C-alpha positions in Angstrom: 0.0 0.0 0.0 1.4 3.4 -0.9 1.0 6.6 1.1 2.2 10.2 1.0 3.0 12.3 4.0 3.3 16.1 3.5 5.0 18.0 6.3 4.7 21.8 6.4 5.6 24.6 8.9 2.8 25.8 11.0 1.5 29.3 10.2 3.5 32.0 12.0 6.7 29.9 12.1 9.6 31.7 10.4 10.7 29.9 7.2 14.2 31.2 6.2 14.6 28.5 3.5 11.3 29.6 2.0 12.5 33.3 2.1 15.7 32.3 0.3 13.8 30.4 -2.4 11.5 33.4 -2.8 14.5 35.7 -3.3 16.2 33.3 -5.7 13.0 33.1 -7.8 13.0 36.8 -8.0 16.6 36.9 -9.1 15.9 34.3 -11.8 13.2 36.6 -13.2 10.2 34.6 -12.0 7.5 37.3 -11.6 4.5 37.4 -9.3 5.8 35.2 -6.4 4.3 36.7 -3.3 5.5 34.1 -0.8 7.1 30.7 -0.6 6.8 28.2 2.3 9.0 25.1 2.1 8.0 21.7 3.3 8.8 18.0 3.0 7.1 15.1 1.2 7.6 11.4 2.1 6.3 8.7 -0.3 6.0 5.5 1.8 5.2 2.0 0.7 3.7 0.0 3.5 3.1 -3.8 3.9 -0.2 -3.1 5.7 -3.3 -4.3 3.8 -5.8 -2.2 5.7 -5.8 1.6 5.1 -6.7 2.3 8.8 -3.7 0.2 9.9 -1.5 2.1 7.5 -2.8 5.5 8.6 -2.2 4.5 12.3 1.3 3.4 11.5 2.1 6.6 9.7 0.6 8.7 12.5 3.0 7.1 14.8 5.9 7.7 12.4 5.0 11.4 12.1 4.7 11.8 15.9 8.0 10.1 16.5 10.2 11.1 13.5 8.9 12.6 10.3 7.5 15.8 11.8 8.4 18.2 14.6 4.9 18.6 15.8 5.8 21.7 17.8 6.5 23.7 14.6 5.1 21.5 11.8 1.8 20.2 10.6 1.4 17.0 8.6 -1.2 15.3 6.4 -1.4 11.7 5.4 -2.9 10.4 2.1 -3.2 6.6 1.9 
């Protein structure tokens, strides 16, 4: 079973890497970029056959390793 976990910074948390990307895009001539927020994507293949079991497993993975839940949000798509 395949799943995707998307981790993003919570609103209000400073994102220096996003700001650097925003500046670089402007330097490259990309017009109209108002703001950039950087995140992480994890594509995971699970042995679980049940979507609920897979989701529970990924919830635990996010809480323990994939996301810093103090400053990041995450979403899981199984």
